[in-house]
C-alpha positions in Angstrom: 225.7 160.1 31.7 228.0 162.9 33.8 231.0 161.2 35.1 232.8 162.8 37.8 236.3 164.0 37.1 238.8 161.1 37.9 241.5 161.6 40.9 244.4 160.3 38.9 246.1 160.7 36.0 247.7 158.6 33.0 251.0 157.8 35.3 248.7 156.6 38.0 246.9 154.4 35.6 250.3 153.1 33.9 251.7 152.0 37.2 249.0 150.3 38.4 248.3 148.2 35.4 252.5 147.8 35.4 252.2 146.2 38.7 248.9 144.2 38.3 250.4 142.2 35.2 249.3 144.1 31.9 251.9 145.1 29.7 251.4 147.8 26.7 250.6 147.2 23.1 250.8 150.0 20.8 249.9 153.6 21.5 251.0 157.3 21.2 250.8 160.5 23.0 246.7 160.5 22.6 245.8 156.9 23.8 247.7 153.4 24.6 246.5 149.7 24.7 247.4 147.7 27.4 246.8 143.4 27.2 246.6 141.3 30.0 248.2 137.8 29.2 246.0 134.9 30.3 243.3 132.4 28.9 240.9 135.8 28.0 243.8 137.9 26.3 242.2 141.4 28.1 242.9 144.1 26.2 241.6 148.0 27.9 242.2 151.8 26.2 244.4 153.9 28.6 243.4 157.7 27.8 247.1 160.1 27.8 245.9 163.3 27.6 244.1 164.4 31.1 242.9 167.8 29.6 241.0 166.0 26.5 237.2 166.3 26.3 236.6 162.4 26.5 239.3 161.7 29.1 236.7 161.4 32.0 234.5 159.3 30.2 237.7 157.0 28.9 238.8 156.9 32.3 235.6 155.5 33.7 235.2 153.1 30.7 238.9 151.6 31.5 238.1 151.5 35.3 234.6 149.5 34.9 236.9 147.0 32.7 239.5 146.7 35.3 236.6 146.0 38.1 235.0 143.2 35.5 238.6 141.6 35.1 239.6 141.8 38.7 236.2 141.1 40.3 235.8 144.2 42.2 233.7 146.9 42.9 234.2 150.1 41.0 235.3 152.5 43.6 237.6 150.0 45.4 239.4 149.8 41.9 239.2 153.4 41.7 240.2 154.2 45.0 243.8 151.7 44.2 244.2 153.6 40.9 244.6 156.7 42.8 246.8 155.6 45.7 249.0 153.5 43.3 251.9 156.0 44.5 250.6 156.1 48.3 250.5 154.3 51.6 247.4 153.9 53.1 247.3 153.1 56.7 243.4 152.2 57.5 242.4 153.1 61.5 239.9 150.2 61.8 237.8 150.8 65.0 235.0 148.3 66.0 232.5 147.6 69.1 229.2 144.8 68.9 227.4 148.0 68.6 228.8 149.0 65.7 226.3 147.5 63.4 225.3 150.2 60.9 228.7 151.7 59.7 228.0 154.7 62.4 230.0 155.6 65.6 229.2 158.0 67.8 230.2 161.3 68.0 232.7 161.7 70.9 234.3 158.1 69.8 234.7 159.5 66.4 236.2 162.4 67.1 239.3 160.5 69.1 239.6 158.2 66.3 240.3 161.2 63.7 242.4 163.4 66.6 244.6 159.7 66.7 245.1 159.7 63.6 247.2 162.9 63.7 248.6 162.0 67.5 250.0 158.5 65.6 251.1 160.1 62.7 253.1 163.4 64.8 254.3 160.8 67.5 256.0 158.2 64.1 257.3 161.4 62.2 258.9 162.8 65.9 260.7 159.0 66.1 261.9 159.0 62.8 264.1 162.0 63.5 264.7 161.1 67.2 264.1 157.9 69.3 263.0 159.5 72.9 260.7 157.8 75.4 258.9 160.8 76.0 258.7 164.2 73.6 257.7 167.0 75.7 257.9 169.2 72.7 257.6 167.4 69.1 260.3 168.1 66.3 258.6 171.3 64.1 259.5 168.4 61.2 257.2 166.2 63.1 254.6 168.6 63.8 254.2 169.4 59.9 253.0 165.5 59.4 249.6 166.4 60.4 249.5 168.9 57.0 251.5 166.4 54.8 249.2 163.6 55.0 245.9 163.3 54.1 242.4 161.5 55.7 240.6 159.6 53.1 237.3 159.1 53.0 235.9 157.0 55.8 234.4 153.5 55.1 231.8 151.2 56.5 233.8 148.0 57.5 232.5 148.9 61.5 234.2 152.5 60.9 237.6 152.8 58.8 239.5 156.1 58.6 242.4 155.8 55.8 245.6 158.0 56.5 247.0 158.6 53.1 250.6 159.2 53.0 253.3 159.3 49.8 255.6 156.5 48.8 257.0 157.1 45.4 256.0 159.6 42.7 257.3 158.3 39.2 260.0 160.7 38.9 261.4 160.5 42.3 264.5 158.7 41.5 268.1 159.2 42.1 269.7 159.3 38.6 273.2 157.8 37.9 275.9 160.0 39.1 273.9 162.4 41.4 276.2 163.6 43.9 273.7 165.6 45.7 270.4 164.9 47.9 267.1 165.5 45.8 265.0 167.8 48.3 262.0 166.9 46.8 262.6 162.8 47.0 263.6 163.2 50.5 260.2 164.7 51.3 258.1 161.9 49.8 260.8 159.0 51.3 260.3 160.8 54.9 256.9 160.2 54.8 257.2 156.3 53.8 259.7 156.3 56.5 257.0 157.4 59.2 255.0 154.6 58.5 257.6 152.4 58.5 258.3 153.6 61.8 254.6 153.6 62.8 254.2 150.0 61.7 257.3 148.7 64.0 256.3 150.7 66.7 252.8 149.5 67.1 254.1 145.9 66.0 256.3 146.1 69.0 254.0 147.2 71.4 251.2 144.5 70.2 253.7 141.9 71.0 254.4 143.1 74.6 250.7 143.5 74.9 250.3 140.2 73.6 252.9 138.6 76.1 251.6 136.1 79.3 253.6 138.3 81.7 254.3 142.4 82.0 257.1 143.8 79.7 260.2 144.2 81.4 261.9 147.4 81.5 264.6 146.3 79.1 262.4 145.4 76.8 260.2 148.9 77.3 264.1 150.6 76.9 264.5 148.6 73.5 260.9 149.5 72.3 262.0 153.1 72.3 264.5 152.3 69.9 262.3 150.9 67.7 260.0 154.3 67.6 257.9 153.7 70.6 257.0 156.4 73.0 255.1 157.9 75.8 252.8 159.8 72.6 252.4 156.8 70.7 251.1 154.8 73.4 248.6 157.7 74.4 247.3 158.0 71.2 246.4 154.2 71.3 245.1 154.6 74.9 242.3 157.3 73.8 240.9 155.4 71.3 240.3 152.2 72.6 239.2 153.6 76.2 236.3 155.5 74.5 233.0 153.9 75.0 231.9 152.6 71.6 235.3 151.5 71.1 236.3 147.7 72.0 238.9 147.2 69.2 241.7 149.3 67.1 243.2 147.6 64.5 245.7 149.8 62.1 246.3 148.2 58.3 248.9 149.3 56.5 248.2 148.9 52.8 251.9 149.4 51.3 251.9 151.5 48.1 252.0 148.6 45.3 255.1 150.4 43.5 257.2 149.9 46.4 258.3 147.2 48.4 257.1 147.2 52.4 259.8 148.0 54.2 261.4 144.8 56.1 260.4 144.4 59.6 256.8 146.3 59.1 253.7 143.8 60.2 251.0 144.3 58.1 247.8 144.7 60.7 248.2 145.6 64.3 245.8 144.9 66.7 244.6 146.1 70.1 241.3 145.4 72.4 240.8 146.7 76.1 243.2 144.5 77.4 246.3 145.1 75.7 245.7 148.8 75.9 245.8 147.9 79.7 249.2 147.1 79.3 250.0 149.5 76.8 249.1 152.5 79.7 251.1 150.5 81.8 254.1 150.9 79.5 253.0 154.5 79.0 253.6 155.2 82.4 257.0 153.8 82.8 258.4 156.1 79.3 256.7 159.5 81.2 258.8 159.3 84.3 261.8 157.2 83.3 264.3 159.4 81.4 265.7 158.0 78.1 268.8 158.8 76.5 267.6 160.9 73.2 269.5 159.6 69.9 269.3 161.3 66.5 268.6 159.5 63.2 269.3 161.1 59.6 269.1 159.4 56.6 271.3 160.4 53.1 273.2 159.2 51.0 277.3 158.8 51.2 279.5 161.3 49.9 282.7 161.3 51.1 284.8 158.5 52.1 288.7 159.1 53.6 290.7 156.5 55.8 294.5 156.1 56.3 295.3 152.4 56.0 297.2 152.0 59.5 293.7 153.8 61.0 291.4 151.8 63.0 288.3 154.1 61.7 287.3 156.3 58.3 285.5 159.4 58.3 283.0 159.4 55.9 280.4 162.5 55.2 276.7 161.9 54.7 274.6 164.6 52.9 271.2 164.6 54.3 268.4 167.4 55.3 268.7 168.8 59.0 265.7 171.3 59.4 264.6 171.3 55.7 268.6 172.2 54.6 270.5 170.3 53.2 274.0 169.8 55.3 276.6 167.4 55.2 276.9 165.4 58.3 280.8 164.3 59.5 281.4 160.8 61.4 284.4 158.2 62.6 283.2 154.9 61.6 285.1 151.8 62.5 286.0 149.0 60.6 283.0 147.0 59.6 280.7 150.6 59.3 283.3 152.3 57.0 283.0 149.1 54.9 279.2 148.9 55.1 279.3 153.2 54.1 281.7 152.0 51.2 279.2 149.7 50.2 276.7 151.7 50.1 277.8 154.4 48.1 279.3 152.0 45.4 275.7 150.5 45.5 273.9 153.9 45.9 272.0 152.7 48.6 270.5 156.0 51.2 271.9 154.7 54.6 270.2 155.5 58.0 272.6 156.8 60.6 271.9 157.2 64.6 273.5 158.8 67.3 274.4 162.3 69.1 274.1 164.6 66.2 275.7 168.5 67.2 274.8 170.8 64.1 275.4 174.3 65.0 274.2 176.7 62.5 277.2 178.0 60.3 279.3 175.3 61.6 280.4 171.9 60.3 277.8 169.4 61.4 279.0 165.8 63.0 277.5 162.9 65.1 278.9 160.4 66.8 277.6 157.1 65.9 275.7 154.5 67.6 274.3 152.9 64.4 274.9 153.0 61.4 273.7 150.9 57.8 271.5 150.9 55.0 268.0 152.7 55.4 265.9 149.9 56.5 262.8 151.5 55.0 263.9 151.8 51.6 265.5 147.9 51.5 263.8 145.9 48.8 261.8 148.6 47.1 260.4 147.5 43.9 261.5 151.3 42.3 265.2 151.6 43.2 265.4 154.4 45.6 269.6 154.0 45.2 271.5 157.1 44.8 274.8 156.1 43.1 277.1 159.4 43.7 279.7 160.4 41.4 283.4 159.6 42.6 283.8 160.3 46.0 285.6 162.0 47.7 287.4 159.1 49.0 291.2 159.6 49.8 293.0 156.8 51.0 296.4 158.8 52.7 
């Protein structure tokens, strides 16, 4: 029997086994034995040479063994191994007429286009909180190219959006005093997914209330990533004749814990979309203050003992270029910056950013703290910078 070449390698296999309770027993460069403690005392062989003639055969035997142990079908286990370093967001369209796993062409088109719209709108809100984006940032538009769509699945009609969560080598090392562009690109994808989850959660909560959302609640929702464009992406799917409900299911990577405050499932029917449309109309017509978001590591700290504020430098990416953004922080935020530096925790800063080409980048800060998209990760994304330029003058 000829097996198709697997879409995963040894790193995916080993990471999947680790997070599902298996432990390595023995092995070398060619293969390893892993054991699952328990009554059955299962042992599997892990092929370690992707270029070996029997790698494909051994990988399929391994997936079959895992499917048997987990009492799941082979395809489900294979997908789980292949996406162990990815977050998978399922767009789940349902309607009483969708009984055979198919969907009308027009509705399917809107679902696929909305996958792009949801992602780009969430990426824009990850960069800048704004009620209505007349022009998306370039980095946000690039999300449509950076993420992938998986194969559609039965179960009504499901379109998976696959985005990066963590790669095995994407770990900041102790003593590193500069951000890693490759790591930041990966972390941006997860931040976008976290923004989407929180923003949709806020919309679901407003739509499920027994009263109309107040203007202040809509304003607050912008701070969570809600925008006119995000609302429109939802509305166009559920307004299609053949889609009665859209559920968005967030399957977070097994190697990184879910970001805090992110609901695993949100759901919108036509009644909910009616509320979303009214929120959308307000977001389009009202003027909301735009606020930038930057993510990075604290590299510089300077404060005179008698000063009310301290000077902080945060290294980040602006237009995919490494820049240090300077800011003055009051006592509580300055101490938070010291803590994040000393513990190697990346930060998220919101405020008004000024970054002239060739000049010093500065920010008037509204909110400063640890990056909530990365808090609680099982593989630390900590950056422990070298002794900072901390000066008590």
